[in-house]
Backbone as a printed PyTorch tensor [residue, N CA C, xyz], in Angstrom:
tensor([[[ 15.6340,  15.8590,  20.1400],
         [ 15.8660,  14.4300,  20.1190],
         [ 14.5670,  13.7140,  19.7500]],

        [[ 14.6770,  12.7450,  18.8730],
         [ 13.4890,  12.0090,  18.4450],
         [ 13.0700,  11.0210,  19.5180]],

        [[ 11.7680,  10.9120,  19.6870],
         [ 11.2350,   9.8980,  20.5920],
         [ 11.0210,   8.6160,  19.8290]],

        [[ 11.3570,   7.5200,  20.4350],
         [ 11.1880,   6.2260,  19.7990],
         [  9.7820,   5.7030,  20.0860]],

        [[  9.1900,   5.0760,  19.0950],
         [  7.8590,   4.5160,  19.2660],
         [  7.9660,   3.1080,  19.8280]],

        [[  7.2310,   2.8530,  20.8780],
         [  7.2640,   1.5340,  21.4950],
         [  5.9450,   0.7890,  21.3120]],

        [[  5.2950,   1.0120,  20.1940],
         [  4.0680,   0.2870,  19.9050],
         [  4.4610,  -1.0510,  19.2950]],

        [[  3.9760,  -2.1310,  19.8630],
         [  4.3080,  -3.4560,  19.3330],
         [  3.6030,  -3.6770,  17.9910]],

        [[  4.0860,  -4.6620,  17.2510],
         [  3.4870,  -4.9860,  15.9520],
         [  2.0150,  -5.3630,  16.1100]],

        [[  1.7110,  -6.1720,  17.1150],
         [  0.3150,  -6.5790,  17.3380],
         [ -0.5580,  -5.3770,  17.6600]],

        [[ -0.0460,  -4.4540,  18.4640],
         [ -0.8210,  -3.2600,  18.7920],
         [ -0.9860,  -2.3570,  17.5820]],

        [[  0.0380,  -2.2610,  16.7270],
         [ -0.0960,  -1.4580,  15.5090],
         [ -1.2240,  -2.0010,  14.6530]],

        [[ -1.2570,  -3.3010,  14.4980],
         [ -2.3140,  -3.9260,  13.6870],
         [ -3.6810,  -3.6530,  14.3070]],

        [[ -3.7930,  -3.8110,  15.6150],
         [ -5.0710,  -3.5630,  16.2970],
         [ -5.4820,  -2.1050,  16.1550]],

        [[ -4.5470,  -1.1860,  16.3830],
         [ -4.8650,   0.2390,  16.2650],
         [ -5.2760,   0.5990,  14.8430]],

        [[ -4.5730,   0.0680,  13.8450],
         [ -4.9060,   0.3910,  12.4610],
         [ -6.2620,  -0.1760,  12.0650]],

        [[ -6.5800,  -1.3850,  12.5180],
         [ -7.9040,  -1.9410,  12.2350],
         [ -9.0010,  -1.1130,  12.8850]],

        [[ -8.7540,  -0.6810,  14.1120],
         [ -9.7500,   0.1510,  14.7890],
         [ -9.8470,   1.5140,  14.1330]],

        [[ -8.7100,   2.0900,  13.7550],
         [ -8.6970,   3.3740,  13.0610],
         [ -9.5230,   3.2990,  11.7870]],

        [[ -9.3750,   2.2020,  11.0730],
         [-10.1320,   1.9980,   9.8430],
         [-11.6220,   1.8280,  10.1350]],

        [[-11.9250,   1.1270,  11.2350],
         [-13.3170,   0.8370,  11.5570],
         [-14.0990,   2.0150,  12.0990]],

        [[-13.4820,   2.8120,  12.9750],
         [-14.2550,   3.8760,  13.6380],
         [-13.9600,   5.2620,  13.0930]],

        [[-12.9220,   5.4110,  12.3030],
         [-12.5950,   6.7160,  11.7460],
         [-11.5980,   7.4690,  12.6140]],

        [[-10.9730,   8.4460,  12.0140],
         [ -9.8730,   9.1540,  12.6580],
         [-10.3330,   9.9400,  13.8820]],

        [[-11.4150,  10.7080,  13.7630],
         [-11.8260,  11.5540,  14.8870],
         [-12.2710,  10.7370,  16.0850]],

        [[-12.9790,   9.6440,  15.8390],
         [-13.3690,   8.7620,  16.9450],
         [-12.1440,   8.1040,  17.5650]],

        [[-11.1720,   7.7580,  16.7340],
         [ -9.9280,   7.1570,  17.2270],
         [ -9.1740,   8.1390,  18.1190]],

        [[ -9.1120,   9.4010,  17.7010],
         [ -8.4240,  10.4330,  18.4880],
         [ -9.0960,  10.6010,  19.8480]],

        [[-10.4130,  10.5400,  19.8820],
         [-11.1280,  10.6600,  21.1630],
         [-10.8890,   9.4460,  22.0480]],

        [[-10.8270,   8.2630,  21.4440],
         [-10.6540,   7.0440,  22.2160],
         [ -9.2180,   6.8740,  22.7110]],

        [[ -8.2460,   7.2820,  21.8900],
         [ -6.8290,   7.1190,  22.2390],
         [ -6.1090,   8.4670,  22.1800]],

        [[ -6.4250,   9.3710,  23.0780],
         [ -5.8040,  10.7020,  23.0020],
         [ -4.2900,  10.6730,  23.1940]],

        [[ -3.7880,   9.7440,  24.0080],
         [ -2.3450,   9.6840,  24.2550],
         [ -1.5890,   9.3170,  22.9770]],

        [[ -2.1080,   8.3480,  22.2360],
         [ -1.4660,   7.9440,  20.9790],
         [ -1.5610,   9.0700,  19.9590]],

        [[ -2.7140,   9.6950,  19.8700],
         [ -2.9190,  10.7560,  18.8890],
         [ -2.0860,  12.0010,  19.2060]],

        [[ -1.7270,  12.1870,  20.4650],
         [ -0.9230,  13.3380,  20.8570],
         [  0.5500,  13.1630,  20.5090]],

        [[  1.0130,  11.9410,  20.4760],
         [  2.4420,  11.6980,  20.2880],
         [  2.7740,  11.4990,  18.8220]],

        [[  3.6440,  12.3680,  18.3490],
         [  4.0410,  12.3440,  16.9450],
         [  4.6780,  11.0180,  16.5540]],

        [[  5.4940,  10.4470,  17.4590],
         [  6.2000,   9.2080,  17.1240],
         [  5.2230,   8.0570,  16.9070]],

        [[  4.1130,   8.0430,  17.6520],
         [  3.1350,   6.9760,  17.4730],
         [  2.3910,   7.1290,  16.1470]],

        [[  2.0370,   8.3540,  15.7960],
         [  1.3570,   8.5920,  14.5220],
         [  2.2730,   8.2100,  13.3540]],

        [[  3.5500,   8.5790,  13.4590],
         [  4.5170,   8.2030,  12.4230],
         [  4.6260,   6.6880,  12.3170]],

        [[  4.7140,   6.0240,  13.4710],
         [  4.8850,   4.5640,  13.4810],
         [  3.6910,   3.8690,  12.8370]],

        [[  2.4870,   4.3290,  13.1050],
         [  1.3010,   3.7170,  12.5050],
         [  1.2920,   3.9320,  10.9930]],

        [[  1.6020,   5.1600,  10.5550],
         [  1.6270,   5.4420,   9.1200],
         [  2.7580,   4.6700,   8.4300]],

        [[  3.9290,   4.5980,   9.0640],
         [  5.0540,   3.8470,   8.4890],
         [  4.7070,   2.3720,   8.3350]],

        [[  4.1310,   1.7940,   9.3700],
         [  3.7980,   0.3610,   9.3320],
         [  2.7600,   0.0860,   8.2370]],

        [[  1.7320,   0.9170,   8.1700],
         [  0.6950,   0.7220,   7.1580],
         [  1.2690,   0.8700,   5.7520]],

        [[  2.1320,   1.8630,   5.5580],
         [  2.7460,   2.0800,   4.2440],
         [  3.6220,   0.8980,   3.8600]],

        [[  4.4350,   0.4280,   4.7890],
         [  5.3160,  -0.7080,   4.5030],
         [  4.5220,  -1.9540,   4.1400]],

        [[  3.4590,  -2.2220,   4.8850],
         [  2.6520,  -3.4030,   4.5990],
         [  1.9970,  -3.3010,   3.2260]],

        [[  1.5420,  -2.1070,   2.8560],
         [  0.9200,  -1.9110,   1.5490],
         [  1.9380,  -2.1550,   0.4300]],

        [[  3.1330,  -1.5650,   0.5600],
         [  4.1670,  -1.7340,  -0.4680],
         [  4.5480,  -3.2070,  -0.5990]],

        [[  4.7510,  -3.8780,   0.5330],
         [  5.1760,  -5.2800,   0.4850],
         [  4.0540,  -6.2170,   0.0490]],

        [[  2.8020,  -5.7910,   0.1910],
         [  1.6820,  -6.5950,  -0.3140],
         [  1.6000,  -6.5210,  -1.8370]],

        [[  2.0410,  -5.4090,  -2.4020],
         [  1.9900,  -5.2380,  -3.8540],
         [  3.2280,  -5.7490,  -4.5650]],

        [[  4.3850,  -5.6610,  -3.9230],
         [  5.6400,  -6.0250,  -4.5600],
         [  6.2900,  -7.1480,  -3.7590]],

        [[  6.6130,  -8.2260,  -4.4300],
         [  7.1240,  -9.4040,  -3.7380],
         [  8.5900,  -9.6970,  -4.0240]],

        [[  9.2930,  -8.7560,  -4.6370],
         [ 10.7220,  -8.9230,  -4.8510],
         [ 11.3850,  -7.5530,  -4.9060]],

        [[ 12.6850,  -7.5520,  -4.6420],
         [ 13.4700,  -6.3140,  -4.6510],
         [ 13.4590,  -5.7260,  -6.0550]],

        [[ 13.1090,  -4.4750,  -6.1630],
         [ 13.0420,  -3.8480,  -7.4820],
         [ 14.4230,  -3.5960,  -8.0760]],

        [[ 15.4770,  -3.7100,  -7.2710],
         [ 16.8390,  -3.4860,  -7.7810],
         [ 17.5240,  -4.7800,  -8.1990]],

        [[ 17.4510,  -5.8200,  -7.3410],
         [ 18.1970,  -7.0530,  -7.6400],
         [ 17.3000,  -8.2740,  -7.8540]],

        [[ 16.0220,  -8.1840,  -7.5230],
         [ 15.1060,  -9.2990,  -7.7350],
         [ 15.0140, -10.2780,  -6.5840]],

        [[ 15.7330, -10.0340,  -5.5040],
         [ 15.7110, -10.9230,  -4.3450],
         [ 14.3340, -10.9280,  -3.6850]],

        [[ 13.9870, -12.0550,  -3.0770],
         [ 12.7160, -12.1420,  -2.3470],
         [ 12.9500, -12.2430,  -0.8420]],

        [[ 14.1880, -12.1330,  -0.4050],
         [ 14.5330, -12.2740,   1.0140],
         [ 14.6690, -10.9070,   1.6850]],

        [[ 14.2400, -10.8240,   2.9330],
         [ 14.4210,  -9.6280,   3.7740],
         [ 13.9570,  -8.3450,   3.0930]],

        [[ 12.7370,  -8.3540,   2.5700],
         [ 12.2300,  -7.1720,   1.8740],
         [ 11.8470,  -6.0800,   2.8600]],

        [[ 12.1050,  -4.8500,   2.4450],
         [ 11.7760,  -3.6680,   3.2240],
         [ 11.1500,  -2.6390,   2.3030]],

        [[ 10.4910,  -1.6740,   2.9140],
         [  9.9590,  -0.5540,   2.1530],
         [ 11.0830,   0.4600,   1.9770]],

        [[ 11.6130,   0.5710,   0.7640],
         [ 12.6830,   1.5280,   0.4870],
         [ 12.1140,   2.8400,  -0.0110]],

        [[ 12.7710,   3.9360,   0.3650],
         [ 12.3570,   5.2680,  -0.0530],
         [ 13.3930,   5.8360,  -1.0050]],

        [[ 12.9450,   6.3320,  -2.1460],
         [ 13.8580,   6.9620,  -3.0900],
         [ 14.4640,   8.2080,  -2.4710]],

        [[ 13.6250,   9.0710,  -1.9270],
         [ 14.0830,  10.2660,  -1.2390],
         [ 13.8610,  10.0620,   0.2490]],

        [[ 14.7060,  10.6210,   1.0520],
         [ 14.7540,  10.3650,   2.4830],
         [ 13.4030,  10.4880,   3.1910]],

        [[ 13.2390,   9.6380,   4.2050],
         [ 12.0180,   9.6670,   5.0150],
         [ 11.9110,  10.9480,   5.8340]],

        [[ 12.9850,  11.6620,   5.9820],
         [ 12.9660,  12.9170,   6.7420],
         [ 12.1170,  13.9760,   6.0390]],

        [[ 11.9310,  13.8230,   4.7400],
         [ 11.0670,  14.7460,   4.0080],
         [  9.6290,  14.2950,   4.2290]],

        [[  8.9860,  14.8720,   5.2200],
         [  7.6640,  14.4190,   5.6710],
         [  6.5860,  14.4980,   4.5960]],

        [[  6.6750,  15.4690,   3.7190],
         [  5.6280,  15.6470,   2.7150],
         [  5.5220,  14.4510,   1.7720]],

        [[  6.6250,  13.7050,   1.5800],
         [  6.6050,  12.5720,   0.6430],
         [  6.9470,  11.2540,   1.3250]],

        [[  7.0500,  11.2630,   2.6360],
         [  7.4230,  10.0420,   3.3600],
         [  6.4540,   8.9030,   3.0810]],

        [[  5.1690,   9.2180,   2.9590],
         [  4.1470,   8.1930,   2.7440],
         [  3.5300,   8.2820,   1.3470]],

        [[  4.2690,   8.8330,   0.4030],
         [  3.8260,   8.9260,  -0.9890],
         [  4.2430,   7.6370,  -1.7030]],

        [[  3.3040,   6.9420,  -2.3120],
         [  3.5890,   5.6490,  -2.9510],
         [  4.6110,   5.7750,  -4.0640]],

        [[  4.6560,   6.9450,  -4.7080],
         [  5.6090,   7.1400,  -5.8050],
         [  7.0450,   7.2360,  -5.2940]],

        [[  7.2190,   7.4030,  -3.9860],
         [  8.5460,   7.4970,  -3.3820],
         [  8.9920,   6.1640,  -2.7820]],

        [[  8.1470,   5.1580,  -2.8260],
         [  8.4210,   3.8980,  -2.1200],
         [  8.4330,   2.7060,  -3.0600]],

        [[  9.2200,   1.7110,  -2.6860],
         [  9.2730,   0.4570,  -3.4170],
         [  9.9290,  -0.6120,  -2.5590]],

        [[  9.6550,  -1.8530,  -2.8720],
         [ 10.2360,  -2.9590,  -2.1050],
         [ 11.7120,  -3.0980,  -2.4600]],

        [[ 12.5360,  -3.1820,  -1.4380],
         [ 13.9660,  -3.4120,  -1.6040],
         [ 14.4030,  -4.4460,  -0.5860]],

        [[ 15.3860,  -5.2700,  -0.9630],
         [ 15.9840,  -6.1670,   0.0250],
         [ 16.8460,  -5.3180,   0.9510]],

        [[ 17.1900,  -5.8720,   2.0930],
         [ 17.9590,  -5.1170,   3.0790],
         [ 19.3010,  -4.6490,   2.5020]],

        [[ 19.9380,  -5.4900,   1.7020],
         [ 21.2250,  -5.1240,   1.1100],
         [ 21.1200,  -3.9490,   0.1520]],

        [[ 20.1380,  -3.9890,  -0.7360],
         [ 19.9720,  -2.8880,  -1.6980],
         [ 19.5370,  -1.6070,  -0.9950]],

        [[ 18.7250,  -1.7360,   0.0520],
         [ 18.2980,  -0.5640,   0.7980],
         [ 19.4980,   0.0950,   1.4760]],

        [[ 20.4070,  -0.7100,   2.0030],
         [ 21.6200,  -0.1770,   2.6170],
         [ 22.5320,   0.4550,   1.5620]],

        [[ 22.6770,  -0.1980,   0.4220],
         [ 23.5070,   0.3510,  -0.6590],
         [ 22.9480,   1.6740,  -1.1790]],

        [[ 21.6280,   1.8100,  -1.1440],
         [ 20.9710,   3.0210,  -1.6330],
         [ 21.4460,   4.2570,  -0.8620]],

        [[ 21.7950,   4.0890,   0.4050],
         [ 22.2770,   5.2190,   1.2030],
         [ 23.5430,   5.8130,   0.5960]],

        [[ 24.3910,   4.9970,   0.0000],
         [ 25.6680,   5.4480,  -0.5310],
         [ 25.6560,   5.6450,  -2.0450]],

        [[ 24.7790,   4.9360,  -2.7390],
         [ 24.6930,   5.0400,  -4.1920],
         [ 23.2190,   4.9560,  -4.6040]],

        [[ 22.5100,   6.0850,  -4.6550],
         [ 21.0740,   6.0590,  -4.9550],
         [ 20.7350,   5.8410,  -6.4280]],

        [[ 21.7250,   5.8580,  -7.3090],
         [ 21.4390,   5.8160,  -8.7460],
         [ 20.7120,   4.5490,  -9.2250]],

        [[ 21.0790,   3.3170,  -8.7910],
         [ 20.3390,   2.1430,  -9.2820],
         [ 18.8430,   2.1960,  -8.9350]],

        [[ 18.5280,   2.5920,  -7.7110],
         [ 17.1210,   2.6760,  -7.3010],
         [ 16.4230,   3.8140,  -8.0360]],

        [[ 17.1320,   4.9100,  -8.2590],
         [ 16.5590,   6.0290,  -8.9910],
         [ 16.1990,   5.6060, -10.4170]],

        [[ 17.0740,   4.8280, -11.0620],
         [ 16.7910,   4.3500, -12.4240],
         [ 15.5320,   3.4840, -12.4520]],

        [[ 15.3840,   2.6260, -11.4430],
         [ 14.1930,   1.7760, -11.3600],
         [ 12.9400,   2.6380, -11.2240]],

        [[ 13.0060,   3.6500, -10.3650],
         [ 11.8330,   4.5000, -10.1420],
         [ 11.5190,   5.3400, -11.3880]],

        [[ 12.5350,   5.7560, -12.1240],
         [ 12.3000,   6.4850, -13.3770],
         [ 11.6360,   5.5680, -14.3880]],

        [[ 12.0750,   4.3170, -14.4800],
         [ 11.4260,   3.3590, -15.3850],
         [  9.9840,   3.0910, -14.9640]],

        [[  9.7520,   3.0230, -13.6660],
         [  8.4270,   2.7170, -13.1340],
         [  7.4570,   3.8810, -13.2970]],

        [[  7.9090,   5.0920, -12.9840],
         [  6.9990,   6.2450, -12.9340],
         [  7.2550,   7.2990, -13.9950]],

        [[  8.4730,   7.3640, -14.5050],
         [  8.8400,   8.4070, -15.4620],
         [  9.6520,   9.5060, -14.7900]],

        [[ 10.5040,  10.1310, -15.5710],
         [ 11.3900,  11.1870, -15.0470],
         [ 10.6060,  12.3640, -14.4820]],

        [[  9.5000,  12.7180, -15.1380],
         [  8.7200,  13.8630, -14.6660],
         [  8.0800,  13.6070, -13.3030]],

        [[  7.6130,  12.3930, -13.0510],
         [  7.0060,  12.0620, -11.7570],
         [  8.0680,  12.0500, -10.6640]],

        [[  9.2310,  11.4790, -10.9550],
         [ 10.3240,  11.4710,  -9.9710],
         [ 10.7270,  12.9050,  -9.6400]],

        [[ 10.8010,  13.7600, -10.6430],
         [ 11.1070,  15.1710, -10.4160],
         [ 10.0430,  15.8710,  -9.5950]],

        [[  8.7800,  15.5410,  -9.8680],
         [  7.6720,  16.1250,  -9.1110],
         [  7.7290,  15.7030,  -7.6400]],

        [[  8.0080,  14.4270,  -7.3890],
         [  8.1210,  13.9390,  -6.0160],
         [  9.2700,  14.6440,  -5.3010]],

        [[ 10.3920,  14.8110,  -5.9920],
         [ 11.5370,  15.5140,  -5.4130],
         [ 11.1480,  16.9470,  -5.0450]],

        [[ 10.4870,  17.6360,  -5.9630],
         [ 10.0710,  19.0210,  -5.7060],
         [  9.1190,  19.1040,  -4.5180]],

        [[  8.1880,  18.1400,  -4.4240],
         [  7.2760,  18.1150,  -3.2720],
         [  8.0350,  17.9110,  -1.9690]],

        [[  9.0310,  17.0470,  -2.0170],
         [  9.8190,  16.7840,  -0.8200],
         [ 10.6130,  17.9840,  -0.3680]],

        [[ 11.2220,  18.6810,  -1.3150],
         [ 12.0240,  19.8470,  -0.9840],
         [ 11.1440,  20.9750,  -0.4480]],

        [[  9.9990,  21.1750,  -1.0780],
         [  9.1280,  22.2860,  -0.7010],
         [  8.1930,  21.9540,   0.4490]],

        [[  8.0020,  20.6590,   0.7370],
         [  6.9840,  20.2320,   1.6850],
         [  7.2460,  20.6300,   3.1190]],

        [[  6.2400,  20.4100,   3.9190],
         [  6.3350,  20.7050,   5.3510],
         [  5.8280,  19.4970,   6.1270]],

        [[  5.9670,  19.5700,   7.4390],
         [  5.5070,  18.4790,   8.2920],
         [  3.9810,  18.4230,   8.2750]],

        [[  3.4510,  17.2600,   8.5260],
         [  2.0100,  17.0530,   8.5600],
         [  1.5210,  17.0560,   9.9980]],

        [[  0.2480,  17.3610,  10.1730],
         [ -0.3230,  17.3120,  11.5190],
         [ -0.5230,  15.8570,  11.9360]],

        [[ -0.7370,  15.6450,  13.2100],
         [ -0.9430,  14.2830,  13.7140],
         [ -2.2220,  13.6830,  13.1410]],

        [[ -3.2510,  14.4950,  12.9890],
         [ -4.5120,  14.0210,  12.3890],
         [ -4.2580,  13.5960,  10.9420]],

        [[ -3.4880,  14.3920,  10.2020],
         [ -3.1530,  14.0340,   8.8150],
         [ -2.4270,  12.6990,   8.7560]],

        [[ -1.4960,  12.4840,   9.6850],
         [ -0.7390,  11.2300,   9.7110],
         [ -1.6450,  10.0510,  10.0210]],

        [[ -2.6160,  10.2440,  10.9070],
         [ -3.5670,   9.1700,  11.2050],
         [ -4.4560,   8.8920,  10.0000]],

        [[ -4.8400,   9.9390,   9.2750],
         [ -5.6290,   9.7430,   8.0550],
         [ -4.8130,   8.9970,   7.0010]],

        [[ -3.5280,   9.3200,   6.8860],
         [ -2.6480,   8.6100,   5.9590],
         [ -2.5360,   7.1470,   6.3790]],

        [[ -2.3650,   6.9180,   7.6930],
         [ -2.2570,   5.5450,   8.1910],
         [ -3.5090,   4.7490,   7.8430]],

        [[ -4.6770,   5.3440,   8.0430],
         [ -5.9320,   4.6500,   7.7310],
         [ -6.0460,   4.3750,   6.2340]],

        [[ -5.6740,   5.3500,   5.4120],
         [ -5.7470,   5.1750,   3.9630],
         [ -4.7890,   4.0850,   3.4810]],

        [[ -3.5450,   4.1140,   3.9700],
         [ -2.5720,   3.1100,   3.5460],
         [ -2.9490,   1.7210,   4.0510]],

        [[ -3.5390,   1.6400,   5.2370],
         [ -3.9770,   0.3430,   5.7750],
         [ -5.1350,  -0.1960,   4.9330]],

        [[ -6.0290,   0.6780,   4.5110],
         [ -7.1390,   0.2730,   3.6450],
         [ -6.5870,  -0.2610,   2.3170]],

        [[ -5.5940,   0.4280,   1.7590],
         [ -5.0060,  -0.0170,   0.4910],
         [ -4.2670,  -1.3400,   0.6580]],

        [[ -3.6330,  -1.5370,   1.8080],
         [ -2.9920,  -2.8220,   2.0980],
         [ -4.0300,  -3.9350,   2.1140]],

        [[ -5.1570,  -3.7010,   2.7650],
         [ -6.2080,  -4.7260,   2.8280],
         [ -6.7580,  -5.0110,   1.4320]],

        [[ -6.9200,  -3.9780,   0.6090],
         [ -7.3960,  -4.1780,  -0.7580],
         [ -6.3800,  -4.9540,  -1.5900]],

        [[ -5.1020,  -4.6750,  -1.3980],
         [ -4.0530,  -5.3790,  -2.1460],
         [ -4.0420,  -6.8620,  -1.8070]],

        [[ -4.4530,  -7.2070,  -0.5940],
         [ -4.5140,  -8.6060,  -0.1860],
         [ -5.6740,  -9.3590,  -0.7900]],

        [[ -6.5680,  -8.6500,  -1.4680],
         [ -7.7460,  -9.2840,  -2.0560],
         [ -7.5360,  -9.7050,  -3.5090]],

        [[ -6.2720,  -9.7730,  -3.9410],
         [ -6.0090, -10.3150,  -5.2690],
         [ -5.9340,  -9.3000,  -6.3790]],

        [[ -5.6490,  -8.0380,  -6.0770],
         [ -5.4690,  -7.0580,  -7.1350],
         [ -4.2440,  -7.4320,  -7.9580]],

        [[ -4.2800,  -7.1620,  -9.2380],
         [ -3.1420,  -7.4560, -10.0970],
         [ -2.2410,  -6.2370, -10.1290]],

        [[ -1.0390,  -6.3900,  -9.6220],
         [ -0.0730,  -5.3060,  -9.5620],
         [  1.2060,  -5.7890, -10.2270]],

        [[  1.9220,  -4.9020, -10.8850],
         [  3.2030,  -5.2580, -11.4820],
         [  4.1300,  -5.7320, -10.3630]],

        [[  4.7350,  -6.8730, -10.5500],
         [  5.6500,  -7.4070,  -9.5640],
         [  4.9830,  -8.3490,  -8.5740]],

        [[  3.6730,  -8.5000,  -8.6640],
         [  2.9560,  -9.3740,  -7.7290],
         [  2.9700, -10.8040,  -8.2540]],

        [[  3.1830, -11.7350,  -7.3670],
         [  3.1530, -13.1450,  -7.7650],
         [  1.7440, -13.5400,  -8.1660]],

        [[  1.6350, -14.3770,  -9.1720],
         [  0.3090, -14.8360,  -9.6310],
         [ -0.1360, -16.0470,  -8.8700]]])
């Protein structure tokens, strides 16, 4: 049974800022309980990844909506090896993200246009062959994605970003 993460949004932001500031190993020593629990490491990496994607993309890549945006995954989040891979993620409105569960083809076409058929195939192969990551790896991913989110907020020009 999966454990649910009960880290609040404010605490996620504080933990990610501290993780970025002091580094992963110092963070693990300071917060051993968080670093021990897989659900907390996943939650930090998920939050950082979502914020990075939504900082770069300001509309649904399927329908163009700007309301209720979420970080959509082309291939399921259960595939840990590609869960936090940027090539597997894109901004989707809640409606398109829900529709993707039953009909993945529209989102797949968008990702093929964005990255190319070979990259989508490579991501799929990584997901199928991949394995779970260690908690330290997940914290390193969280720190990296949080750093990229902060950089995206500094005015980088990204396709789909409002001018």
